[in-house]
Each structure stands twice: as C-alpha cells, then as structure tokens.
C-alpha positions in Angstrom: 0.0 0.0 0.0 1.4 3.4 -1.0 0.5 6.9 0.1 2.0 9.5 -2.2 5.8 8.8 -2.2 5.6 7.1 1.1 4.9 3.5 1.5 3.0 2.5 4.7 5.9 0.4 6.0 8.4 3.3 5.7 6.0 5.5 7.6 5.8 3.1 10.5 9.5 2.7 10.6 9.9 6.5 10.7 7.5 6.8 13.7 9.1 3.9 15.5 12.6 5.3 15.1 11.3 8.7 16.3 9.7 7.2 19.4 12.9 5.3 20.2 15.0 8.4 19.7 12.8 10.4 22.1 13.1 7.6 24.6 16.9 7.4 24.2 17.3 11.1 24.6 15.1 11.1 27.7 17.2 8.4 29.3 20.4 10.3 28.2 19.1 13.5 29.7 18.0 12.1 33.0 20.8 9.6 33.6 23.9 10.7 31.9 23.9 14.5 31.6 23.1 15.1 35.2 26.7 14.3 35.9 27.8 16.9 33.3 25.8 19.9 34.3 26.9 23.5 33.7 26.0 25.7 36.7 23.5 23.1 37.8 21.8 23.0 34.4 21.5 20.0 32.0 20.5 20.3 28.4 16.9 19.6 27.6 17.6 17.0 24.9 14.0 16.1 24.5 13.1 19.7 23.6 16.2 19.9 21.3 15.1 16.7 19.4 11.5 17.9 19.3 12.4 21.3 18.0 14.9 19.9 15.4 12.3 17.4 14.1 9.6 20.1 13.9 12.0 22.6 12.3 13.1 20.2 9.5 9.6 18.8 8.9 7.5 20.2 6.0 6.2 23.7 6.5 2.6 22.8 6.7 2.7 19.4 8.4 0.6 20.4 11.4 -0.4 16.8 12.1 3.3 15.8 12.4 3.9 18.8 14.7 1.1 17.6 16.9 2.4 14.0 17.0 5.9 15.1 17.8 4.6 17.5 20.5 2.5 14.8 22.1 5.5 12.4 22.1 8.0 14.9 23.4 5.5 16.3 26.0 4.8 12.8 27.2 8.5 12.0 27.7 9.1 15.4 29.4 6.2 14.8 31.7 7.1 11.2 32.5 10.7 12.1 33.4 9.8 15.1 35.5 7.7 15.9 38.6 5.2 18.0 36.6 1.6 17.0 36.0 1.1 14.7 33.0 -0.3 16.6 30.0 1.1 20.0 30.8 4.2 19.8 28.5 2.0 18.1 25.9 -0.3 21.1 25.7 2.5 23.6 25.7 4.5 21.8 23.0 1.4 21.4 20.8 0.9 25.2 21.0 4.6 25.9 20.3 4.7 23.4 17.4 1.7 25.0 15.7 3.3 28.4 16.2 6.6 27.2 14.7 4.7 25.9 11.7 2.8 29.1 11.3 6.0 31.1 11.4 7.7 28.9 8.9 4.8 29.1 6.6 4.9 32.9 6.7 8.6 33.1 6.0 9.5 33.9 2.4 11.7 30.8 1.9 10.3 29.0 -1.1 11.9 25.6 -0.4 12.3 24.3 3.2 15.9 25.5 3.4 16.4 27.7 6.4 19.6 29.1 7.8 21.1 28.5 11.2 19.9 32.1 12.2 16.3 31.0 11.6 16.9 27.9 13.7 18.6 29.7 16.5 16.1 32.5 16.8 13.1 30.2 16.7 14.8 27.8 19.1 15.5 30.7 21.6 11.9 32.0 21.4 10.4 28.5 21.6 12.5 27.6 24.6 11.8 30.8 26.3 8.0 30.5 25.7 8.0 26.9 26.9 10.0 27.7 30.0 7.9 30.7 31.0 4.6 29.0 30.2 5.6 26.0 32.1 6.6 28.0 35.2 3.4 30.1 35.0 1.2 27.0 34.7 3.0 25.4 37.7 2.5 28.6 39.7 -1.2 28.7 38.9 -1.6 25.0 39.8 0.3 25.5 43.0 0.7 29.1 44.3 3.4 28.0 46.7 5.6 27.2 43.6 7.8 30.3 43.2 10.1 29.7 40.3 8.8 32.3 37.7 12.2 33.9 37.3 14.7 33.8 34.6 18.0 33.1 36.4 21.5 32.1 35.5 20.6 28.4 35.6 18.0 29.0 33.0 20.5 30.8 30.7 23.0 28.0 31.2 20.3 25.4 30.3 19.3 27.5 27.2 22.9 27.8 26.0 23.6 24.1 26.8 20.5 23.1 24.9 21.2 25.5 22.0 24.7 23.9 21.6 23.1 20.5 21.2 20.5 22.0 19.0 23.2 23.4 16.7 24.8 20.0 16.5 21.4 18.5 15.6 20.8 21.3 13.0 24.0 20.6 11.2 23.5 16.8 11.3 20.0 17.2 9.8 21.1 19.8 7.3 23.9 17.5 6.0 21.5 14.5 5.9 19.0 16.5 3.9 21.8 17.6 1.5 22.9 14.0 1.1 19.3 13.0 0.5 18.8 15.7 -2.2 22.1 14.9 -4.0 21.5 11.2 -4.1 17.9 10.2 -4.8 18.8 6.6 -4.2 19.7 7.3 -0.6 16.4 7.9 1.1 16.4 7.7 4.9 12.6 7.8 5.4 
C-alpha cells in the first residue's frame, strides 16, 4: 500500500525510530547528563530533538507537529515531577506556532539558515519555560520559580549547543538525500 511517495511500512519505521530516539534522549538527559551539568543545568535533549524534528519537517505538516509535540511532551512529563499533560499542551501550541511562522517566511523551499533555527529555538525555549513555570505557579501558588535566572540561561545555552549539532547533522543528511535520490532515509 502506498500513500504518495511514502509507503506505509516506511511511515511506520519512521515513527518507530522517532519514538525510540525520544526515549533514548530522555534516558540520556535524565541519567547521563546530570553528571555533566553546567552551573546546575542540564541540556533539555527532549526539547532539542522535538524542535529539530519540527523545524526540518515540512512547513505545513501540522499533524506531524502535533504528533511530535505529544510524544516529546509525554516524555518530558514522565521524566519530570510535573503534571502529566502540561508539557504536551504547551508543546502542541509551540509546534503550531513554529509551523505558522515557517509558513509565513518567504523561503520557497524548506531551506532555512542557522539564524532562523537559533532565533526560533531561543523564542520557543523561552516560551516553553515561562509558560511551564506560569502554569505550575497557577496549579500550586506555593511554587515560586517564575524567574529567569543564571541556571535557565545555562540550560538555554547548553541546549542550544546540542540544537546546533542537531541542526548541522540534519542539514547534512538532507543535502545527502537531495544529492542522491537513491539514498532515502525515510
């Protein structure tokens, strides 16, 4: 069975690999990188993977953005002390915003520069962090962590570093895919 250029088996493999990658990054973030913190901050690898996948997905693939947001939000919620569903809702909103912004950019083919990536990453990370802290405050008024402190900046820079690595890996894989039509990854 074939859907457009995708065959059904390839689609399932793509989603299975994505789920495994999110799980691997969640384990890496919560078990390995806690020993390599910078000023008490660890990179948010789940958010980095989520943003990178959303950024390199097609401009108007809103269903994909929602799927990846639900997946990333689930892993963020499971591996944290927050209420289940909070990150899912925030990431769905951020994913739709990213797709709307990408659709409004004047780029004709989905070929964005690192400046686009870094600015959208910074804004998305900031929105996620502030929205999460605001929601946690409203759910529990005793929770007072609505400040942007040095630890947040360290987490942002640490995550942006891994985001930059992911950006260049994806960019090179897409170039390889465009140059050699025989070498399709998904």
